[in-house]
C-alpha positions as CSV (number, residue, x, y, z in Angstrom):
1,M,-33.2,110.2,26.8
2,K,-32.6,113.3,24.6
3,I,-36.2,113.2,23.4
4,G,-37.5,112.8,26.9
5,F,-35.3,115.6,28.3
6,S,-36.3,117.9,25.5
7,F,-40.0,117.1,26.1
8,F,-39.5,117.9,29.8
9,L,-37.8,121.3,29.0
10,C,-40.8,122.2,26.7
11,L,-43.3,121.3,29.5
12,L,-41.3,123.4,32.0
13,L,-41.1,126.3,29.6
14,L,-44.9,126.2,28.9
15,W,-45.6,125.9,32.6
16,S,-43.4,128.9,33.3
17,C,-45.0,131.0,30.7
18,K,-48.4,130.2,32.0
19,T,-47.4,131.0,35.6
20,D,-45.9,134.4,34.5
21,Q,-49.0,135.3,32.6
22,E,-51.4,134.4,35.4
23,S,-49.4,136.2,38.0
24,R,-48.9,139.2,35.7
25,S,-49.4,142.2,38.0
26,L,-52.2,144.6,37.6
27,A,-49.8,147.5,36.8
28,H,-48.1,145.4,34.1
29,A,-51.5,144.5,32.5
30,V,-52.6,148.2,32.4
31,S,-49.2,149.3,31.1
32,S,-49.4,146.7,28.3
33,F,-52.9,147.8,27.4
34,V,-51.9,151.5,27.2
35,A,-48.6,150.8,25.3
36,S,-50.4,148.6,22.7
37,N,-53.3,151.0,22.2
38,K,-52.7,154.1,20.1
39,A,-56.2,155.5,20.8
40,V,-55.5,155.9,24.6
41,V,-55.4,159.6,25.4
42,S,-55.5,159.6,29.2
43,F,-54.6,156.9,31.7
44,G,-53.9,156.7,35.4
45,K,-55.0,155.3,38.7
46,I,-57.0,156.1,41.9
47,Q,-55.8,154.9,45.3
48,L,-59.4,154.4,46.5
49,K,-58.6,152.8,49.9
50,T,-56.0,155.4,50.7
51,I,-58.3,158.2,49.9
52,L,-61.2,156.8,51.9
53,D,-58.9,156.2,54.9
54,K,-57.6,159.7,54.7
55,A,-61.1,161.0,54.5
56,E,-62.0,158.9,57.6
57,Y,-65.1,157.7,55.9
58,K,-66.0,155.3,58.6
59,K,-66.8,158.3,60.9
60,V,-69.4,159.7,58.4
61,P,-72.9,158.9,59.8
62,K,-74.8,156.3,57.8
63,L,-72.5,156.4,54.8
64,G,-69.5,155.1,56.7
65,M,-71.5,152.1,57.8
66,A,-72.9,151.5,54.3
67,L,-69.4,151.6,52.7
68,S,-67.8,149.5,55.4
69,R,-70.5,146.8,54.9
70,E,-69.8,146.7,51.1
71,W,-66.1,146.8,51.7
72,V,-66.3,143.7,53.9
73,K,-68.5,141.9,51.3
74,Y,-66.1,142.3,48.4
75,Q,-62.7,142.2,50.2
76,G,-62.5,138.4,49.5
77,S,-63.3,138.9,45.8
78,L,-61.5,142.1,44.9
79,D,-58.0,143.3,45.6
80,L,-59.3,146.4,47.4
81,N,-55.9,147.5,48.6
82,A,-54.7,147.9,45.0
83,P,-55.3,151.0,43.0
84,I,-58.2,151.2,40.5
85,Y,-56.6,151.9,37.1
86,Y,-58.3,153.6,34.2
87,A,-57.7,154.4,30.5
88,M,-59.7,156.6,28.1
89,E,-59.7,156.5,24.3
90,G,-60.2,159.4,22.0
91,P,-61.6,161.2,20.2
92,F,-63.3,163.2,22.9
93,D,-66.7,164.7,22.1
94,E,-67.6,168.4,22.6
95,D,-68.6,167.7,26.2
96,G,-65.2,166.2,26.9
97,N,-66.5,162.6,27.0
98,P,-64.1,159.9,25.7
99,S,-65.3,157.5,23.0
100,S,-64.4,154.6,25.4
101,S,-63.5,154.3,29.0
102,F,-61.8,151.4,30.7
103,L,-61.5,150.5,34.4
104,F,-59.0,147.8,35.5
105,I,-59.6,146.2,38.9
106,G,-57.6,143.4,40.6
107,V,-59.5,140.2,41.4
108,K,-58.7,137.8,44.2
109,N,-61.4,135.3,43.6
110,A,-63.3,135.3,40.3
111,D,-65.9,132.8,41.4
112,S,-66.7,134.8,44.5
113,L,-67.0,138.0,42.5
114,Q,-69.4,136.4,40.1
115,M,-71.4,135.1,42.9
116,H,-71.8,138.5,44.5
117,L,-72.7,140.1,41.2
118,K,-75.2,137.4,40.4
119,K,-77.0,138.2,43.7
120,Q,-77.3,141.7,42.4
121,G,-79.1,140.4,39.3
122,F,-76.3,140.3,36.8
123,D,-76.3,137.3,34.5
124,F,-72.9,136.2,33.1
125,D,-72.1,134.6,29.8
126,K,-68.9,132.7,29.1
127,K,-66.4,133.1,26.2
128,G,-63.3,131.0,26.6
129,D,-62.0,131.6,30.1
130,M,-63.7,135.0,30.3
131,A,-67.0,135.6,32.1
132,Y,-68.8,138.7,31.1
133,F,-72.1,140.6,30.9
134,Q,-73.3,143.8,29.1
135,L,-75.9,146.2,30.3
136,N,-76.6,149.0,27.7
137,D,-73.3,150.9,27.2
138,V,-71.5,149.2,30.1
139,S,-69.7,145.8,29.9
140,L,-67.8,143.9,32.6
141,G,-65.4,141.0,32.0
142,I,-63.6,138.8,34.5
143,Q,-60.6,136.8,33.5
144,K,-58.3,135.2,36.1
145,N,-57.0,137.9,38.4
146,L,-58.4,140.9,36.4
147,A,-61.7,142.6,35.9
148,I,-62.3,145.1,33.1
149,I,-65.2,147.5,32.9
150,I,-65.9,149.2,29.6
151,T,-68.2,152.2,29.0
152,K,-68.7,153.0,25.4
153,S,-71.4,155.0,23.7
154,G,-73.5,153.7,20.8
155,N,-74.1,150.1,19.8
156,Y,-71.2,147.8,20.3
157,E,-70.6,144.1,21.1
158,G,-69.4,143.9,24.7
159,S,-67.8,140.5,24.4
160,K,-65.6,141.5,21.5
161,A,-64.6,144.8,23.1
162,L,-63.7,143.0,26.4
163,E,-61.8,140.2,24.5
164,N,-59.8,142.8,22.7
165,A,-59.1,144.7,25.9
166,F,-57.9,141.5,27.7
167,L,-55.7,140.7,24.7
168,K,-54.0,144.1,24.9
169,T,-53.1,143.6,28.6
170,T,-50.7,140.8,27.5
171,E,-49.8,142.1,24.0
172,S,-46.9,144.4,24.7
173,D,-43.7,144.1,26.8
174,D,-42.4,147.5,25.7
175,F,-44.1,149.6,28.3
176,E,-41.4,150.8,30.6
177,S,-42.2,154.5,30.2
178,V,-45.9,153.9,30.8
179,E,-45.3,151.7,33.8
180,K,-43.0,154.4,35.3
181,L,-45.8,156.9,35.0
182,L,-48.2,154.5,36.7
183,S,-45.8,153.7,39.5
184,N,-46.3,157.2,40.9
185,P,-47.5,156.6,44.5
186,S,-49.8,159.7,44.7
187,D,-53.4,159.4,45.7
188,I,-54.7,160.1,42.1
189,V,-52.6,159.8,39.0
190,A,-53.8,161.1,35.6
191,N,-51.5,161.0,32.6
192,L,-52.0,162.5,29.2
193,N,-50.6,160.7,26.2
194,I,-49.7,163.5,23.7
195,A,-49.3,161.1,20.8
196,G,-52.7,159.5,21.5
197,L,-54.3,163.0,21.7
198,Y,-52.8,163.9,18.3
199,E,-53.8,160.6,16.7
200,T,-57.4,160.8,17.7
201,S,-58.0,164.6,17.4
202,N,-59.7,166.1,14.4
203,T,-57.9,169.5,14.3
204,A,-56.3,171.8,11.8
205,L,-53.1,169.8,12.2
206,S,-54.6,167.1,10.1
207,K,-54.8,169.6,7.2
208,L,-51.0,170.2,7.1
209,D,-48.9,168.6,4.4
210,Q,-47.7,165.0,4.8
211,K,-44.1,165.9,5.6
212,K,-45.2,168.3,8.4
213,Q,-47.6,165.7,9.9
214,I,-44.8,163.1,10.0
215,E,-42.7,165.7,11.8
216,I,-45.5,166.2,14.4
217,Q,-45.9,162.4,14.8
218,E,-42.2,162.1,15.6
219,M,-42.3,165.1,17.9
220,V,-45.2,163.8,20.1
221,K,-44.0,160.2,20.1
222,G,-43.2,159.2,23.7
223,S,-44.3,162.5,25.1
224,Y,-46.6,162.6,28.1
225,I,-47.9,165.0,30.8
226,S,-48.2,163.4,34.2
227,N,-50.6,164.8,36.7
228,E,-51.1,163.8,40.3
229,V,-53.2,164.7,43.3
230,R,-51.8,164.3,46.8
231,F,-53.9,164.8,50.0
232,E,-51.6,165.8,52.8
233,N,-52.2,167.2,56.2
234,G,-52.5,171.0,55.8
235,K,-52.7,171.0,52.0
236,I,-53.9,169.4,48.8
237,I,-51.4,169.4,46.0
238,V,-52.3,169.1,42.3
239,A,-49.0,168.7,40.4
240,S,-48.1,168.4,36.8
241,K,-44.9,167.4,35.0
242,N,-44.1,167.5,31.3
243,H,-42.2,164.5,29.8
244,F,-41.6,165.9,26.3
245,S,-39.4,164.9,23.5
246,K,-36.4,167.1,22.7
247,S,-38.1,168.5,19.7
248,M,-41.2,169.4,21.7
249,K,-39.1,171.1,24.4
250,A,-37.7,173.4,21.7
251,Y,-41.1,175.0,21.5
252,S,-41.4,175.7,25.3
253,I,-43.0,179.1,25.5
254,F,-42.8,180.1,29.1
255,K,-40.2,182.5,30.7
256,T,-39.0,182.4,34.3
257,D,-37.6,185.3,36.4
258,A,-36.8,184.8,40.0
259,K,-37.0,188.6,40.5
260,A,-40.8,188.6,39.6
261,P,-40.7,192.0,37.8
262,I,-44.5,191.9,37.2
263,R,-45.0,192.7,40.9
264,A,-43.6,196.2,40.5
265,K,-45.8,196.8,37.5
266,L,-49.1,195.9,39.2
267,G,-49.2,198.9,41.5
268,K,-49.1,198.8,45.3
269,G,-51.0,197.2,48.2
270,T,-51.8,193.6,49.0
271,P,-54.1,192.0,46.4
272,K,-56.5,189.4,47.6
273,L,-56.2,187.7,44.2
274,A,-53.5,188.0,41.5
275,F,-52.7,186.4,38.2
276,A,-49.7,186.8,35.8
277,T,-48.2,185.4,32.7
278,N,-44.7,185.6,31.3
279,I,-44.6,184.1,27.7
280,D,-41.9,184.1,25.1
281,M,-43.9,185.5,22.3
282,K,-41.3,184.9,19.7
283,K,-41.3,181.1,20.5
284,L,-45.1,181.2,20.4
285,Q,-45.0,182.9,17.1
286,A,-42.6,180.4,15.7
287,F,-44.8,177.5,16.9
288,L,-47.9,179.1,15.3
289,D,-46.0,179.8,12.0
290,E,-44.8,176.2,11.9
291,F,-48.0,174.2,12.9
292,A,-50.9,176.6,12.7
293,P,-50.1,179.0,9.8
294,N,-53.7,180.2,9.5
295,A,-54.2,180.8,13.2
296,L,-53.2,184.5,13.1
297,S,-55.2,185.3,10.0
298,D,-58.2,183.7,11.6
299,L,-57.6,185.7,14.8
300,A,-57.2,188.9,12.9
301,S,-60.4,188.4,11.0
302,N,-62.3,188.3,14.3
303,M,-60.5,191.4,15.8
304,G,-60.8,195.1,15.0
305,G,-59.0,197.0,12.3
306,E,-56.2,198.2,14.5
307,F,-55.3,194.7,15.5
308,Q,-55.4,193.5,11.8
309,L,-53.1,196.4,10.8
310,A,-50.6,195.6,13.5
311,L,-50.4,192.0,12.4
312,M,-50.1,192.9,8.8
313,T,-47.3,195.4,9.4
314,G,-45.5,193.3,12.0
315,G,-43.6,191.3,9.5
316,D,-41.9,188.3,11.0
317,D,-42.7,189.5,14.5
318,A,-46.5,189.7,13.9
319,L,-48.1,188.7,17.3
320,A,-44.8,188.9,19.0
321,G,-44.5,192.5,17.9
322,I,-47.8,193.5,19.5
323,L,-47.4,191.9,23.0
324,T,-44.3,191.2,25.1
325,G,-46.0,188.3,26.8
326,E,-46.1,189.9,30.3
327,L,-49.6,190.3,31.7
328,G,-51.0,190.7,35.2
329,V,-54.2,191.4,37.1
330,A,-54.4,192.2,40.8
331,L,-57.8,192.4,42.6
332,F,-58.2,194.3,45.8
333,G,-62.0,194.4,46.1
334,E,-64.4,192.2,48.2
335,P,-66.7,189.7,46.6
336,N,-70.3,190.9,46.2
337,A,-73.2,188.9,44.9
338,G,-71.0,186.3,43.2
339,S,-68.6,188.8,41.6
340,F,-65.8,191.2,42.5
341,I,-66.3,194.9,42.9
342,P,-64.0,196.3,40.2
343,E,-61.2,197.5,42.6
344,M,-58.2,196.3,40.6
345,N,-55.0,196.9,38.8
346,A,-53.9,195.4,35.5
347,Y,-50.7,195.4,33.4
348,V,-50.1,194.5,29.7
349,G,-46.7,194.5,28.1
350,I,-46.9,196.2,24.7
351,G,-44.5,195.3,21.8
352,K,-43.0,197.7,19.3
353,N,-46.0,197.3,16.9
354,G,-48.7,197.5,19.5
355,S,-48.9,201.2,19.9
356,P,-52.0,201.7,17.8
357,I,-53.9,199.1,19.8
358,A,-52.7,200.5,23.1
359,N,-53.5,204.1,22.2
360,M,-57.1,203.0,21.2
361,A,-57.5,201.1,24.5
362,Q,-56.2,204.0,26.5
363,L,-58.7,206.4,24.8
364,F,-61.6,204.0,25.3
365,L,-60.8,203.1,29.0
366,S,-60.1,206.7,30.0
367,N,-63.7,207.7,29.3
368,G,-64.7,205.7,32.4
369,T,-63.4,205.9,36.0
370,A,-60.3,203.9,35.3
371,I,-56.9,205.5,35.6
372,V,-54.9,204.5,32.5
373,S,-51.2,205.1,31.6
374,Y,-49.2,204.0,28.6
375,E,-45.5,204.6,28.4
376,G,-42.9,202.6,26.6
377,N,-43.9,198.9,26.8
378,D,-46.0,199.4,29.9
379,F,-49.8,199.7,29.6
380,K,-51.2,200.1,33.2
381,L,-54.7,200.3,34.5
382,A,-55.9,201.1,38.0
383,S,-59.5,201.4,39.3
384,S,-58.4,203.9,42.1
385,E,-55.6,206.2,43.0
386,K,-54.8,204.5,46.3
387,N,-53.5,201.3,44.6
388,R,-51.2,203.1,42.1
389,G,-47.5,202.9,42.6
390,E,-44.8,200.2,42.4
391,G,-44.5,197.0,44.3
392,I,-47.5,194.9,45.4
393,Q,-47.0,192.8,48.5
394,V,-47.9,189.1,48.3
395,P,-49.0,187.1,51.4
396,T,-46.8,184.7,53.2
397,G,-46.8,181.4,51.3
398,C,-47.4,183.1,47.9
399,E,-43.8,184.1,47.2
400,S,-43.7,182.2,43.9
401,F,-46.1,184.7,42.3
402,G,-44.7,186.3,39.2
403,K,-41.6,184.0,38.9
404,D,-42.8,181.5,36.4
405,G,-44.7,181.4,33.1
406,I,-48.2,181.3,34.7
407,T,-48.7,182.2,38.3
408,A,-51.6,183.0,40.5
409,Y,-52.8,183.1,44.1
410,I,-56.0,183.6,46.1
411,N,-55.7,184.8,49.7
412,M,-58.8,183.2,51.2
413,E,-58.3,184.8,54.6
414,Q,-58.5,188.3,53.2
415,L,-61.8,187.5,51.5
416,D,-65.1,188.0,53.3
417,L,-66.7,184.6,52.4
418,K,-69.9,185.7,54.1
419,K,-70.6,187.8,51.0
420,V,-70.0,184.8,48.7
421,S,-72.6,182.1,48.0
422,L,-70.4,179.0,48.1
423,G,-73.1,176.4,48.1
424,N,-73.3,173.5,50.5
425,D,-70.7,171.4,48.8
426,M,-68.1,174.2,48.8
427,E,-68.3,175.2,52.4
428,W,-65.0,173.4,53.1
429,L,-63.3,176.4,51.4
430,K,-63.8,178.3,54.6
431,S,-61.0,176.1,56.2
432,V,-58.6,177.2,53.4
433,S,-56.0,179.9,54.0
434,Y,-54.7,180.5,50.5
435,I,-54.4,178.8,47.0
436,T,-51.3,179.1,44.8
437,L,-50.7,178.2,41.2
438,S,-47.4,178.1,39.4
439,Y,-46.8,176.6,35.9
440,G,-43.8,176.6,33.6
441,N,-42.0,174.7,30.9
442,D,-41.4,171.6,33.0
443,G,-44.8,171.6,34.6
444,G,-46.3,173.1,37.8
445,E,-48.6,172.8,40.7
446,L,-51.7,174.1,42.4
447,V,-51.6,174.0,46.2
448,I,-54.6,174.5,48.5
449,H,-53.3,175.4,52.0
450,S,-55.3,175.0,55.2
451,K,-55.6,177.8,57.8
452,K,-53.9,176.0,60.7
453,G,-51.5,174.1,58.5
454,Q,-52.3,170.7,59.9
455,E,-56.0,170.1,59.1
456,N,-57.0,167.1,57.1
457,I,-58.5,169.1,54.3
458,L,-59.7,166.0,52.5
459,K,-61.7,164.9,55.6
460,T,-63.2,168.4,55.9
461,A,-64.2,168.5,52.3
462,M,-65.5,164.9,52.3
463,D,-67.5,165.5,55.5
464,V,-69.3,168.4,53.9
465,V,-70.0,166.6,50.6
466,L,-70.8,163.1,51.9
467,E,-72.9,164.3,54.8
468,K,-75.1,166.1,52.3
469,F,-75.8,162.9,50.5
470,S,-75.3,160.3,53.2
471,G,-79.1,159.8,53.9
472,Q,-79.6,159.0,50.2
473,I,-76.5,156.9,49.7
474,S,-77.0,154.7,52.8
475,G,-80.1,153.3,51.2
476,I,-78.4,152.3,47.9
477,N,-77.7,148.7,47.2
478,F,-74.0,148.9,46.1
């Protein structure tokens, strides 16, 4: 009886493990893949159905009908309500292309999916319980409730790459931090793995001594930047949040100031476009000294003699002694033939060792029509007398300008877009009121605001882009 009972418990345990593995969620599978793959630099998901619904794609002539037809065809095979997950491996080439890309798609019925794809002319092979095919640099594998698509440049064996990918989806159970990032409900989620970026990058950091490289590895371990895109009525939000280790946070270089002092230094008037930075130059200097000791000497060799002299005589301050980290630009002119008429103000904060450079710049710029002043730490430039003074006015909705490390805005309603060649696929910008950007040590966001405040900007943009191609796309066999 003891032997029989033990045998029964073993069978029950094996059956439970099998059930757990087969019912393993798509998010768990991708989280495991990312956590067990040190080469992954970027990973995230796209809520395809949500985005298409928000774009009201069914109302787009021709294309809406074509997409609806394909949607119905595959809804019994694929879990089309689930997000499409992705992961990208480094290193990235000079054009920004990853060495390998992975798509993870939930499968409802593997046999049905294979049948549909076979009708499209794809021949499947079998390897264990995995069905797969490879076409040039693209491979697709189907195993139980998961499909993986791999795109990889060069010659590679698709079956092995897919086998390894499926293995990684069950290899790790230590993926809580990754799964938390992927649980973000936004329409598009794009996360950056700092450790993966460091591991796969060929930079000057790899030339540091072994002790320093170990320190960097510990610093970037478990550090991520999460990015998201949300399509809402009246606005599109692109937000970023830094999830850094304690040692990484120590090198945070941005300053914040709720009083936005840069506004008083950019003259007067209401700029159509403005940009500003507020950087802690001493922290930036400390970071460069620690992890890029040759950066400043390389920079100096490419700059003029005055800059080199300022760096050489700056001592420990060096770059921090030349610039205060405050910088701003305000544009008042109208666009003309793809560029701005140079009606603008600018400000640069000059450090205690920056006088030779500022004096040289003042002498050079004063020979033109610009009005230049340099007093104390303030180096100011104005293209005309009418915008000189103190205290620019920012439009309603752009009140965050100047308060964080990097801030900017574009007042689209003040711009005469008739003078700008937007191109057919950018015509939707005419429905935009203003665009704001704010970024600091914890992250930031870029927000595109519509004119009326309730327009479906995604639908407006998709209508313009999709309508342009709908005649071509409707004839494509998906």
